[in-house]
PDB file with SEQRES, HELIX, SHEET and CRYST1 records, atoms N, CA, C and O in Angstrom:
SEQRES   1 A   82  MET PHE VAL SER LYS GLU LYS ILE LYS SER LYS TYR LEU          
SEQRES   2 A   82  GLN ILE VAL LEU ALA VAL VAL GLY ALA VAL GLY GLY PHE          
SEQRES   3 A   82  ILE TYR TRP LYS PHE VAL GLY CYS GLU SER GLY SER CYS          
SEQRES   4 A   82  ALA ILE LYS SER VAL TRP TYR TRP SER THR LEU TRP GLY          
SEQRES   5 A   82  THR VAL VAL GLY TYR LEU ILE GLY ASP PHE ILE PHE ASP          
SEQRES   6 A   82  ILE ILE LYS LYS ILE LYS LYS ARG LYS ASP LYS SER ASP          
SEQRES   7 A   82  GLU ARG GLU VAL                                              
HELIX    1 AA1 LYS A    5  SER A   10  1                                   6    
HELIX    2 AA2 TYR A   12  PHE A   31  1                                  20    
HELIX    3 AA3 TRP A   45  GLU A   81  1                                  37    
CRYST1    1.000    1.000    1.000  90.00  90.00  90.00 P 1           1          
ATOM      1  N   MET A   1     117.031 121.061 139.197  1.00  0.00           N  
ATOM      2  CA  MET A   1     117.083 120.670 137.811  1.00  0.00           C  
ATOM      3  C   MET A   1     116.862 119.159 137.715  1.00  0.00           C  
ATOM      4  O   MET A   1     117.426 118.394 138.498  1.00  0.00           O  
ATOM      5  N   PHE A   2     116.052 118.739 136.767  1.00  0.00           N  
ATOM      6  CA  PHE A   2     115.689 117.333 136.661  1.00  0.00           C  
ATOM      7  C   PHE A   2     116.754 116.492 135.962  1.00  0.00           C  
ATOM      8  O   PHE A   2     116.947 115.325 136.303  1.00  0.00           O  
ATOM      9  N   VAL A   3     117.430 117.070 135.006  1.00  0.00           N  
ATOM     10  CA  VAL A   3     118.452 116.342 134.263  1.00  0.00           C  
ATOM     11  C   VAL A   3     119.796 116.984 134.537  1.00  0.00           C  
ATOM     12  O   VAL A   3     119.958 118.197 134.398  1.00  0.00           O  
ATOM     13  N   SER A   4     120.760 116.162 134.928  1.00  0.00           N  
ATOM     14  CA  SER A   4     122.071 116.699 135.252  1.00  0.00           C  
ATOM     15  C   SER A   4     122.870 116.988 133.977  1.00  0.00           C  
ATOM     16  O   SER A   4     122.585 116.449 132.908  1.00  0.00           O  
ATOM     17  N   LYS A   5     123.863 117.840 134.121  1.00  0.00           N  
ATOM     18  CA  LYS A   5     124.717 118.197 132.988  1.00  0.00           C  
ATOM     19  C   LYS A   5     125.509 116.986 132.510  1.00  0.00           C  
ATOM     20  O   LYS A   5     125.773 116.849 131.316  1.00  0.00           O  
ATOM     21  N   GLU A   6     125.886 116.112 133.430  1.00  0.00           N  
ATOM     22  CA  GLU A   6     126.623 114.914 133.059  1.00  0.00           C  
ATOM     23  C   GLU A   6     125.777 114.001 132.179  1.00  0.00           C  
ATOM     24  O   GLU A   6     126.274 113.408 131.222  1.00  0.00           O  
ATOM     25  N   LYS A   7     124.503 113.897 132.511  1.00  0.00           N  
ATOM     26  CA  LYS A   7     123.592 113.060 131.728  1.00  0.00           C  
ATOM     27  C   LYS A   7     123.426 113.620 130.315  1.00  0.00           C  
ATOM     28  O   LYS A   7     123.393 112.868 129.341  1.00  0.00           O  
ATOM     29  N   ILE A   8     123.322 114.942 130.214  1.00  0.00           N  
ATOM     30  CA  ILE A   8     123.197 115.575 128.901  1.00  0.00           C  
ATOM     31  C   ILE A   8     124.475 115.364 128.099  1.00  0.00           C  
ATOM     32  O   ILE A   8     124.413 115.079 126.903  1.00  0.00           O  
ATOM     33  N   LYS A   9     125.632 115.500 128.742  1.00  0.00           N  
ATOM     34  CA  LYS A   9     126.894 115.297 128.038  1.00  0.00           C  
ATOM     35  C   LYS A   9     127.044 113.856 127.574  1.00  0.00           C  
ATOM     36  O   LYS A   9     127.579 113.598 126.496  1.00  0.00           O  
ATOM     37  N   SER A  10     126.572 112.918 128.387  1.00  0.00           N  
ATOM     38  CA  SER A  10     126.710 111.510 127.999  1.00  0.00           C  
ATOM     39  C   SER A  10     125.750 111.135 126.869  1.00  0.00           C  
ATOM     40  O   SER A  10     125.997 110.163 126.156  1.00  0.00           O  
ATOM     41  N   LYS A  11     124.678 111.875 126.697  1.00  0.00           N  
ATOM     42  CA  LYS A  11     123.692 111.599 125.641  1.00  0.00           C  
ATOM     43  C   LYS A  11     123.737 112.643 124.527  1.00  0.00           C  
ATOM     44  O   LYS A  11     122.763 112.804 123.791  1.00  0.00           O  
ATOM     45  N   TYR A  12     124.843 113.342 124.398  1.00  0.00           N  
ATOM     46  CA  TYR A  12     124.951 114.448 123.434  1.00  0.00           C  
ATOM     47  C   TYR A  12     124.688 113.986 121.997  1.00  0.00           C  
ATOM     48  O   TYR A  12     123.920 114.619 121.272  1.00  0.00           O  
ATOM     49  N   LEU A  13     125.314 112.903 121.595  1.00  0.00           N  
ATOM     50  CA  LEU A  13     125.147 112.404 120.228  1.00  0.00           C  
ATOM     51  C   LEU A  13     123.689 112.034 119.958  1.00  0.00           C  
ATOM     52  O   LEU A  13     123.152 112.364 118.900  1.00  0.00           O  
ATOM     53  N   GLN A  14     123.052 111.358 120.898  1.00  0.00           N  
ATOM     54  CA  GLN A  14     121.659 110.962 120.719  1.00  0.00           C  
ATOM     55  C   GLN A  14     120.741 112.174 120.618  1.00  0.00           C  
ATOM     56  O   GLN A  14     119.815 112.190 119.807  1.00  0.00           O  
ATOM     57  N   ILE A  15     120.996 113.188 121.441  1.00  0.00           N  
ATOM     58  CA  ILE A  15     120.163 114.395 121.432  1.00  0.00           C  
ATOM     59  C   ILE A  15     120.325 115.136 120.109  1.00  0.00           C  
ATOM     60  O   ILE A  15     119.340 115.576 119.516  1.00  0.00           O  
ATOM     61  N   VAL A  16     121.555 115.274 119.651  1.00  0.00           N  
ATOM     62  CA  VAL A  16     121.797 115.981 118.391  1.00  0.00           C  
ATOM     63  C   VAL A  16     121.110 115.256 117.235  1.00  0.00           C  
ATOM     64  O   VAL A  16     120.451 115.892 116.412  1.00  0.00           O  
ATOM     65  N   LEU A  17     121.258 113.944 117.167  1.00  0.00           N  
ATOM     66  CA  LEU A  17     120.632 113.206 116.071  1.00  0.00           C  
ATOM     67  C   LEU A  17     119.113 113.147 116.211  1.00  0.00           C  
ATOM     68  O   LEU A  17     118.413 113.036 115.205  1.00  0.00           O  
ATOM     69  N   ALA A  18     118.588 113.220 117.431  1.00  0.00           N  
ATOM     70  CA  ALA A  18     117.139 113.295 117.602  1.00  0.00           C  
ATOM     71  C   ALA A  18     116.605 114.612 117.054  1.00  0.00           C  
ATOM     72  O   ALA A  18     115.545 114.641 116.429  1.00  0.00           O  
ATOM     73  N   VAL A  19     117.329 115.699 117.285  1.00  0.00           N  
ATOM     74  CA  VAL A  19     116.917 117.003 116.745  1.00  0.00           C  
ATOM     75  C   VAL A  19     117.015 116.997 115.222  1.00  0.00           C  
ATOM     76  O   VAL A  19     116.126 117.505 114.538  1.00  0.00           O  
ATOM     77  N   VAL A  20     118.087 116.425 114.693  1.00  0.00           N  
ATOM     78  CA  VAL A  20     118.230 116.321 113.241  1.00  0.00           C  
ATOM     79  C   VAL A  20     117.095 115.474 112.660  1.00  0.00           C  
ATOM     80  O   VAL A  20     116.544 115.804 111.610  1.00  0.00           O  
ATOM     81  N   GLY A  21     116.754 114.390 113.341  1.00  0.00           N  
ATOM     82  CA  GLY A  21     115.648 113.546 112.889  1.00  0.00           C  
ATOM     83  C   GLY A  21     114.318 114.269 112.931  1.00  0.00           C  
ATOM     84  O   GLY A  21     113.485 114.093 112.041  1.00  0.00           O  
ATOM     85  N   ALA A  22     114.109 115.087 113.962  1.00  0.00           N  
ATOM     86  CA  ALA A  22     112.868 115.856 114.055  1.00  0.00           C  
ATOM     87  C   ALA A  22     112.763 116.847 112.906  1.00  0.00           C  
ATOM     88  O   ALA A  22     111.704 116.986 112.293  1.00  0.00           O  
ATOM     89  N   VAL A  23     113.851 117.528 112.620  1.00  0.00           N  
ATOM     90  CA  VAL A  23     113.861 118.471 111.497  1.00  0.00           C  
ATOM     91  C   VAL A  23     113.639 117.721 110.188  1.00  0.00           C  
ATOM     92  O   VAL A  23     112.888 118.175 109.324  1.00  0.00           O  
ATOM     93  N   GLY A  24     114.292 116.576 110.045  1.00  0.00           N  
ATOM     94  CA  GLY A  24     114.116 115.764 108.848  1.00  0.00           C  
ATOM     95  C   GLY A  24     112.690 115.265 108.689  1.00  0.00           C  
ATOM     96  O   GLY A  24     112.157 115.251 107.580  1.00  0.00           O  
ATOM     97  N   GLY A  25     112.068 114.855 109.790  1.00  0.00           N  
ATOM     98  CA  GLY A  25     110.673 114.409 109.740  1.00  0.00           C  
ATOM     99  C   GLY A  25     109.736 115.531 109.345  1.00  0.00           C  
ATOM    100  O   GLY A  25     108.796 115.324 108.578  1.00  0.00           O  
ATOM    101  N   PHE A  26     109.991 116.717 109.868  1.00  0.00           N  
ATOM    102  CA  PHE A  26     109.155 117.860 109.513  1.00  0.00           C  
ATOM    103  C   PHE A  26     109.336 118.234 108.047  1.00  0.00           C  
ATOM    104  O   PHE A  26     108.357 118.507 107.352  1.00  0.00           O  
ATOM    105  N   ILE A  27     110.575 118.249 107.574  1.00  0.00           N  
ATOM    106  CA  ILE A  27     110.839 118.568 106.174  1.00  0.00           C  
ATOM    107  C   ILE A  27     110.213 117.516 105.259  1.00  0.00           C  
ATOM    108  O   ILE A  27     109.685 117.842 104.195  1.00  0.00           O  
ATOM    109  N   TYR A  28     110.276 116.257 105.680  1.00  0.00           N  
ATOM    110  CA  TYR A  28     109.639 115.191 104.900  1.00  0.00           C  
ATOM    111  C   TYR A  28     108.136 115.435 104.787  1.00  0.00           C  
ATOM    112  O   TYR A  28     107.561 115.312 103.705  1.00  0.00           O  
ATOM    113  N   TRP A  29     107.506 115.779 105.906  1.00  0.00           N  
ATOM    114  CA  TRP A  29     106.070 116.077 105.874  1.00  0.00           C  
ATOM    115  C   TRP A  29     105.777 117.270 104.973  1.00  0.00           C  
ATOM    116  O   TRP A  29     104.812 117.256 104.208  1.00  0.00           O  
ATOM    117  N   LYS A  30     106.601 118.288 105.064  1.00  0.00           N  
ATOM    118  CA  LYS A  30     106.377 119.528 104.323  1.00  0.00           C  
ATOM    119  C   LYS A  30     106.458 119.311 102.820  1.00  0.00           C  
ATOM    120  O   LYS A  30     105.624 119.823 102.073  1.00  0.00           O  
ATOM    121  N   PHE A  31     107.458 118.554 102.369  1.00  0.00           N  
ATOM    122  CA  PHE A  31     107.684 118.428 100.936  1.00  0.00           C  
ATOM    123  C   PHE A  31     107.142 117.140 100.326  1.00  0.00           C  
ATOM    124  O   PHE A  31     106.822 117.122  99.137  1.00  0.00           O  
ATOM    125  N   VAL A  32     107.029 116.073 101.092  1.00  0.00           N  
ATOM    126  CA  VAL A  32     106.532 114.811 100.552  1.00  0.00           C  
ATOM    127  C   VAL A  32     105.100 114.597 101.019  1.00  0.00           C  
ATOM    128  O   VAL A  32     104.186 114.475 100.205  1.00  0.00           O  
ATOM    129  N   GLY A  33     104.909 114.552 102.332  1.00  0.00           N  
ATOM    130  CA  GLY A  33     103.599 114.471 102.963  1.00  0.00           C  
ATOM    131  C   GLY A  33     102.548 113.651 102.254  1.00  0.00           C  
ATOM    132  O   GLY A  33     102.820 113.019 101.233  1.00  0.00           O  
ATOM    133  N   CYS A  34     101.364 113.662 102.789  1.00  0.00           N  
ATOM    134  CA  CYS A  34     100.238 112.925 102.235  1.00  0.00           C  
ATOM    135  C   CYS A  34      99.071 113.893 102.132  1.00  0.00           C  
ATOM    136  O   CYS A  34      98.512 114.299 103.152  1.00  0.00           O  
ATOM    137  N   GLU A  35      98.701 114.262 100.933  1.00  0.00           N  
ATOM    138  CA  GLU A  35      97.658 115.266 100.741  1.00  0.00           C  
ATOM    139  C   GLU A  35      96.256 114.734 101.008  1.00  0.00           C  
ATOM    140  O   GLU A  35      95.364 115.500 101.374  1.00  0.00           O  
ATOM    141  N   SER A  36      96.051 113.432 100.830  1.00  0.00           N  
ATOM    142  CA  SER A  36      94.706 112.886 101.007  1.00  0.00           C  
ATOM    143  C   SER A  36      94.327 112.783 102.477  1.00  0.00           C  
ATOM    144  O   SER A  36      93.142 112.773 102.809  1.00  0.00           O  
ATOM    145  N   GLY A  37      95.310 112.707 103.355  1.00  0.00           N  
ATOM    146  CA  GLY A  37      95.040 112.584 104.786  1.00  0.00           C  
ATOM    147  C   GLY A  37      94.828 111.150 105.232  1.00  0.00           C  
ATOM    148  O   GLY A  37      94.546 110.906 106.405  1.00  0.00           O  
ATOM    149  N   SER A  38      94.958 110.198 104.322  1.00  0.00           N  
ATOM    150  CA  SER A  38      94.743 108.792 104.671  1.00  0.00           C  
ATOM    151  C   SER A  38      96.006 108.106 105.171  1.00  0.00           C  
ATOM    152  O   SER A  38      95.943 106.982 105.668  1.00  0.00           O  
ATOM    153  N   CYS A  39      97.139 108.763 105.047  1.00  0.00           N  
ATOM    154  CA  CYS A  39      98.402 108.200 105.520  1.00  0.00           C  
ATOM    155  C   CYS A  39      98.533 108.494 107.011  1.00  0.00           C  
ATOM    156  O   CYS A  39      98.456 109.648 107.433  1.00  0.00           O  
ATOM    157  N   ALA A  40      98.726 107.464 107.789  1.00  0.00           N  
ATOM    158  CA  ALA A  40      98.739 107.638 109.247  1.00  0.00           C  
ATOM    159  C   ALA A  40      99.906 108.492 109.733  1.00  0.00           C  
ATOM    160  O   ALA A  40      99.726 109.345 110.601  1.00  0.00           O  
ATOM    161  N   ILE A  41     101.078 108.277 109.193  1.00  0.00           N  
ATOM    162  CA  ILE A  41     102.256 108.987 109.685  1.00  0.00           C  
ATOM    163  C   ILE A  41     102.468 110.303 108.951  1.00  0.00           C  
ATOM    164  O   ILE A  41     102.812 111.307 109.575  1.00  0.00           O  
ATOM    165  N   LYS A  42     102.273 110.313 107.659  1.00  0.00           N  
ATOM    166  CA  LYS A  42     102.621 111.483 106.853  1.00  0.00           C  
ATOM    167  C   LYS A  42     101.519 112.536 106.766  1.00  0.00           C  
ATOM    168  O   LYS A  42     101.748 113.607 106.204  1.00  0.00           O  
ATOM    169  N   SER A  43     100.344 112.266 107.300  1.00  0.00           N  
ATOM    170  CA  SER A  43      99.228 113.197 107.087  1.00  0.00           C  
ATOM    171  C   SER A  43      99.307 114.444 107.964  1.00  0.00           C  
ATOM    172  O   SER A  43      98.832 115.502 107.551  1.00  0.00           O  
ATOM    173  N   VAL A  44      99.882 114.358 109.144  1.00  0.00           N  
ATOM    174  CA  VAL A  44     100.012 115.518 110.028  1.00  0.00           C  
ATOM    175  C   VAL A  44     101.482 115.695 110.412  1.00  0.00           C  
ATOM    176  O   VAL A  44     102.229 114.724 110.532  1.00  0.00           O  
ATOM    177  N   TRP A  45     101.872 116.934 110.598  1.00  0.00           N  
ATOM    178  CA  TRP A  45     103.276 117.255 110.821  1.00  0.00           C  
ATOM    179  C   TRP A  45     103.832 116.653 112.100  1.00  0.00           C  
ATOM    180  O   TRP A  45     104.998 116.259 112.130  1.00  0.00           O  
ATOM    181  N   TYR A  46     103.033 116.569 113.158  1.00  0.00           N  
ATOM    182  CA  TYR A  46     103.589 116.115 114.430  1.00  0.00           C  
ATOM    183  C   TYR A  46     103.897 114.628 114.438  1.00  0.00           C  
ATOM    184  O   TYR A  46     104.786 114.204 115.177  1.00  0.00           O  
ATOM    185  N   TRP A  47     103.202 113.816 113.650  1.00  0.00           N  
ATOM    186  CA  TRP A  47     103.534 112.386 113.601  1.00  0.00           C  
ATOM    187  C   TRP A  47     104.841 112.155 112.860  1.00  0.00           C  
ATOM    188  O   TRP A  47     105.689 111.388 113.315  1.00  0.00           O  
ATOM    189  N   SER A  48     105.006 112.813 111.723  1.00  0.00           N  
ATOM    190  CA  SER A  48     106.254 112.625 110.984  1.00  0.00           C  
ATOM    191  C   SER A  48     107.438 113.206 111.756  1.00  0.00           C  
ATOM    192  O   SER A  48     108.538 112.656 111.705  1.00  0.00           O  
ATOM    193  N   THR A  49     107.222 114.307 112.467  1.00  0.00           N  
ATOM    194  CA  THR A  49     108.283 114.887 113.288  1.00  0.00           C  
ATOM    195  C   THR A  49     108.624 113.965 114.453  1.00  0.00           C  
ATOM    196  O   THR A  49     109.798 113.781 114.771  1.00  0.00           O  
ATOM    197  N   LEU A  50     107.620 113.389 115.086  1.00  0.00           N  
ATOM    198  CA  LEU A  50     107.849 112.458 116.194  1.00  0.00           C  
ATOM    199  C   LEU A  50     108.605 111.224 115.720  1.00  0.00           C  
ATOM    200  O   LEU A  50     109.558 110.798 116.373  1.00  0.00           O  
ATOM    201  N   TRP A  51     108.201 110.653 114.610  1.00  0.00           N  
ATOM    202  CA  TRP A  51     108.898 109.474 114.080  1.00  0.00           C  
ATOM    203  C   TRP A  51     110.320 109.822 113.682  1.00  0.00           C  
ATOM    204  O   TRP A  51     111.231 109.022 113.897  1.00  0.00           O  
ATOM    205  N   GLY A  52     110.528 110.986 113.113  1.00  0.00           N  
ATOM    206  CA  GLY A  52     111.884 111.414 112.781  1.00  0.00           C  
ATOM    207  C   GLY A  52     112.747 111.547 114.022  1.00  0.00           C  
ATOM    208  O   GLY A  52     113.920 111.176 114.014  1.00  0.00           O  
ATOM    209  N   THR A  53     112.161 112.080 115.092  1.00  0.00           N  
ATOM    210  CA  THR A  53     112.885 112.216 116.354  1.00  0.00           C  
ATOM    211  C   THR A  53     113.281 110.854 116.913  1.00  0.00           C  
ATOM    212  O   THR A  53     114.421 110.659 117.333  1.00  0.00           O  
ATOM    213  N   VAL A  54     112.353 109.927 116.917  1.00  0.00           N  
ATOM    214  CA  VAL A  54     112.618 108.587 117.452  1.00  0.00           C  
ATOM    215  C   VAL A  54     113.691 107.882 116.631  1.00  0.00           C  
ATOM    216  O   VAL A  54     114.624 107.303 117.187  1.00  0.00           O  
ATOM    217  N   VAL A  55     113.557 107.932 115.319  1.00  0.00           N  
ATOM    218  CA  VAL A  55     114.545 107.276 114.455  1.00  0.00           C  
ATOM    219  C   VAL A  55     115.919 107.932 114.628  1.00  0.00           C  
ATOM    220  O   VAL A  55     116.930 107.232 114.689  1.00  0.00           O  
ATOM    221  N   GLY A  56     115.966 109.257 114.706  1.00  0.00           N  
ATOM    222  CA  GLY A  56     117.236 109.947 114.923  1.00  0.00           C  
ATOM    223  C   GLY A  56     117.880 109.550 116.237  1.00  0.00           C  
ATOM    224  O   GLY A  56     119.089 109.326 116.291  1.00  0.00           O  
ATOM    225  N   TYR A  57     117.087 109.460 117.300  1.00  0.00           N  
ATOM    226  CA  TYR A  57     117.626 109.059 118.598  1.00  0.00           C  
ATOM    227  C   TYR A  57     118.160 107.633 118.551  1.00  0.00           C  
ATOM    228  O   TYR A  57     119.242 107.351 119.067  1.00  0.00           O  
ATOM    229  N   LEU A  58     117.402 106.738 117.934  1.00  0.00           N  
ATOM    230  CA  LEU A  58     117.831 105.339 117.875  1.00  0.00           C  
ATOM    231  C   LEU A  58     119.110 105.182 117.057  1.00  0.00           C  
ATOM    232  O   LEU A  58     119.979 104.390 117.422  1.00  0.00           O  
ATOM    233  N   ILE A  59     119.237 105.916 115.971  1.00  0.00           N  
ATOM    234  CA  ILE A  59     120.474 105.877 115.186  1.00  0.00           C  
ATOM    235  C   ILE A  59     121.641 106.420 116.013  1.00  0.00           C  
ATOM    236  O   ILE A  59     122.735 105.858 115.993  1.00  0.00           O  
ATOM    237  N   GLY A  60     121.404 107.510 116.736  1.00  0.00           N  
ATOM    238  CA  GLY A  60     122.443 108.062 117.599  1.00  0.00           C  
ATOM    239  C   GLY A  60     122.862 107.101 118.691  1.00  0.00           C  
ATOM    240  O   GLY A  60     124.046 106.994 119.010  1.00  0.00           O  
ATOM    241  N   ASP A  61     121.896 106.399 119.266  1.00  0.00           N  
ATOM    242  CA  ASP A  61     122.193 105.422 120.308  1.00  0.00           C  
ATOM    243  C   ASP A  61     122.990 104.249 119.743  1.00  0.00           C  
ATOM    244  O   ASP A  61     123.913 103.749 120.386  1.00  0.00           O  
ATOM    245  N   PHE A  62     122.632 103.818 118.546  1.00  0.00           N  
ATOM    246  CA  PHE A  62     123.346 102.740 117.884  1.00  0.00           C  
ATOM    247  C   PHE A  62     124.795 103.144 117.612  1.00  0.00           C  
ATOM    248  O   PHE A  62     125.714 102.373 117.888  1.00  0.00           O  
ATOM    249  N   ILE A  63     125.001 104.331 117.078  1.00  0.00           N  
ATOM    250  CA  ILE A  63     126.349 104.820 116.788  1.00  0.00           C  
ATOM    251  C   ILE A  63     127.150 104.970 118.078  1.00  0.00           C  
ATOM    252  O   ILE A  63     128.333 104.633 118.119  1.00  0.00           O  
ATOM    253  N   PHE A  64     126.504 105.479 119.139  1.00  0.00           N  
ATOM    254  CA  PHE A  64     127.186 105.645 120.420  1.00  0.00           C  
ATOM    255  C   PHE A  64     127.650 104.296 120.958  1.00  0.00           C  
ATOM    256  O   PHE A  64     128.761 104.189 121.476  1.00  0.00           O  
ATOM    257  N   ASP A  65     126.812 103.262 120.840  1.00  0.00           N  
ATOM    258  CA  ASP A  65     127.207 101.934 121.307  1.00  0.00           C  
ATOM    259  C   ASP A  65     128.394 101.396 120.519  1.00  0.00           C  
ATOM    260  O   ASP A  65     129.292 100.779 121.094  1.00  0.00           O  
ATOM    261  N   ILE A  66     128.407 101.620 119.228  1.00  0.00           N  
ATOM    262  CA  ILE A  66     129.531 101.165 118.403  1.00  0.00           C  
ATOM    263  C   ILE A  66     130.811 101.884 118.824  1.00  0.00           C  
ATOM    264  O   ILE A  66     131.857 101.252 118.970  1.00  0.00           O  
ATOM    265  N   ILE A  67     130.734 103.198 119.019  1.00  0.00           N  
ATOM    266  CA  ILE A  67     131.904 103.970 119.436  1.00  0.00           C  
ATOM    267  C   ILE A  67     132.408 103.479 120.793  1.00  0.00           C  
ATOM    268  O   ILE A  67     133.613 103.342 121.004  1.00  0.00           O  
ATOM    269  N   LYS A  68     131.479 103.216 121.704  1.00  0.00           N  
ATOM    270  CA  LYS A  68     131.853 102.738 123.037  1.00  0.00           C  
ATOM    271  C   LYS A  68     132.545 101.375 122.961  1.00  0.00           C  
ATOM    272  O   LYS A  68     133.528 101.139 123.662  1.00  0.00           O  
ATOM    273  N   LYS A  69     132.037 100.483 122.116  1.00  0.00           N  
ATOM    274  CA  LYS A  69     132.665  99.168 121.973  1.00  0.00           C  
ATOM    275  C   LYS A  69     134.047  99.274 121.359  1.00  0.00           C  
ATOM    276  O   LYS A  69     134.960  98.551 121.757  1.00  0.00           O  
ATOM    277  N   ILE A  70     134.211 100.166 120.396  1.00  0.00           N  
ATOM    278  CA  ILE A  70     135.527 100.352 119.767  1.00  0.00           C  
ATOM    279  C   ILE A  70     136.530 100.883 120.787  1.00  0.00           C  
ATOM    280  O   ILE A  70     137.670 100.422 120.842  1.00  0.00           O  
ATOM    281  N   LYS A  71     136.098 101.864 121.601  1.00  0.00           N  
ATOM    282  CA  LYS A  71     136.997 102.402 122.631  1.00  0.00           C  
ATOM    283  C   LYS A  71     137.357 101.340 123.659  1.00  0.00           C  
ATOM    284  O   LYS A  71     138.505 101.259 124.098  1.00  0.00           O  
ATOM    285  N   LYS A  72     136.387 100.530 124.039  1.00  0.00           N  
ATOM    286  CA  LYS A  72     136.630  99.477 125.028  1.00  0.00           C  
ATOM    287  C   LYS A  72     137.615  98.450 124.468  1.00  0.00           C  
ATOM    288  O   LYS A  72     138.519  98.003 125.174  1.00  0.00           O  
ATOM    289  N   ARG A  73     137.439  98.080 123.208  1.00  0.00           N  
ATOM    290  CA  ARG A  73     138.337  97.124 122.569  1.00  0.00           C  
ATOM    291  C   ARG A  73     139.745  97.703 122.462  1.00  0.00           C  
ATOM    292  O   ARG A  73     140.730  96.993 122.660  1.00  0.00           O  
ATOM    293  N   LYS A  74     139.835  99.000 122.147  1.00  0.00           N  
ATOM    294  CA  LYS A  74     141.145  99.641 122.042  1.00  0.00           C  
ATOM    295  C   LYS A  74     141.830  99.699 123.404  1.00  0.00           C  
ATOM    296  O   LYS A  74     143.035  99.466 123.503  1.00  0.00           O  
ATOM    297  N   ASP A  75     141.066 100.009 124.459  1.00  0.00           N  
ATOM    298  CA  ASP A  75     141.642 100.050 125.804  1.00  0.00           C  
ATOM    299  C   ASP A  75     142.165  98.679 126.225  1.00  0.00           C  
ATOM    300  O   ASP A  75     143.218  98.581 126.854  1.00  0.00           O  
ATOM    301  N   LYS A  76     141.429  97.622 125.877  1.00  0.00           N  
ATOM    302  CA  LYS A  76     141.887  96.272 126.216  1.00  0.00           C  
ATOM    303  C   LYS A  76     143.169  95.930 125.473  1.00  0.00           C  
ATOM    304  O   LYS A  76     144.070  95.315 126.043  1.00  0.00           O  
ATOM    305  N   SER A  77     143.259  96.318 124.218  1.00  0.00           N  
ATOM    306  CA  SER A  77     144.476  96.022 123.450  1.00  0.00           C  
ATOM    307  C   SER A  77     145.663  96.853 123.971  1.00  0.00           C  
ATOM    308  O   SER A  77     146.802  96.388 123.937  1.00  0.00           O  
ATOM    309  N   ASP A  78     145.405  98.056 124.444  1.00  0.00           N  
ATOM    310  CA  ASP A  78     146.474  98.888 125.027  1.00  0.00           C  
ATOM    311  C   ASP A  78     146.974  98.281 126.325  1.00  0.00           C  
ATOM    312  O   ASP A  78     148.171  98.343 126.605  1.00  0.00           O  
ATOM    313  N   GLU A  79     146.094  97.696 127.123  1.00  0.00           N  
ATOM    314  CA  GLU A  79     146.492  97.075 128.382  1.00  0.00           C  
ATOM    315  C   GLU A  79     147.361  95.848 128.124  1.00  0.00           C  
ATOM    316  O   GLU A  79     148.305  95.586 128.869  1.00  0.00           O  
ATOM    317  N   ARG A  80     147.048  95.104 127.080  1.00  0.00           N  
ATOM    318  CA  ARG A  80     147.812  93.897 126.768  1.00  0.00           C  
ATOM    319  C   ARG A  80     149.223  94.230 126.284  1.00  0.00           C  
ATOM    320  O   ARG A  80     150.158  93.466 126.521  1.00  0.00           O  
ATOM    321  N   GLU A  81     149.377  95.354 125.615  1.00  0.00           N  
ATOM    322  CA  GLU A  81     150.684  95.745 125.101  1.00  0.00           C  
ATOM    323  C   GLU A  81     151.622  96.190 126.205  1.00  0.00           C  
ATOM    324  O   GLU A  81     152.840  96.085 126.061  1.00  0.00           O  
ATOM    325  N   VAL A  82     151.077  96.685 127.302  1.00  0.00           N  
ATOM    326  CA  VAL A  82     151.920  97.201 128.383  1.00  0.00           C  
ATOM    327  C   VAL A  82     152.455  96.118 129.240  1.00  0.00           C  
ATOM    328  O   VAL A  82     153.183  96.389 130.194  1.00  0.00           O  
TER     329      VAL A  82                                                      
END                                                                             
């Protein structure tokens, strides 16, 4: 297996939000889209889905970093109290 279960568990939030972003990108193309075909991102379904996936992953990564920093700060404050 190329990806370990630990790696998937550590990236769970990013993967979930990437899937949500992909679905959101596809829905955006389906209902908003660009009928003329001159829009680079919105004219075909796979570009809007790809961009949705990337944006979803990046948002998930950003949120994960914030959560990690909050936990680290809390652990440091717990150590000082003891």
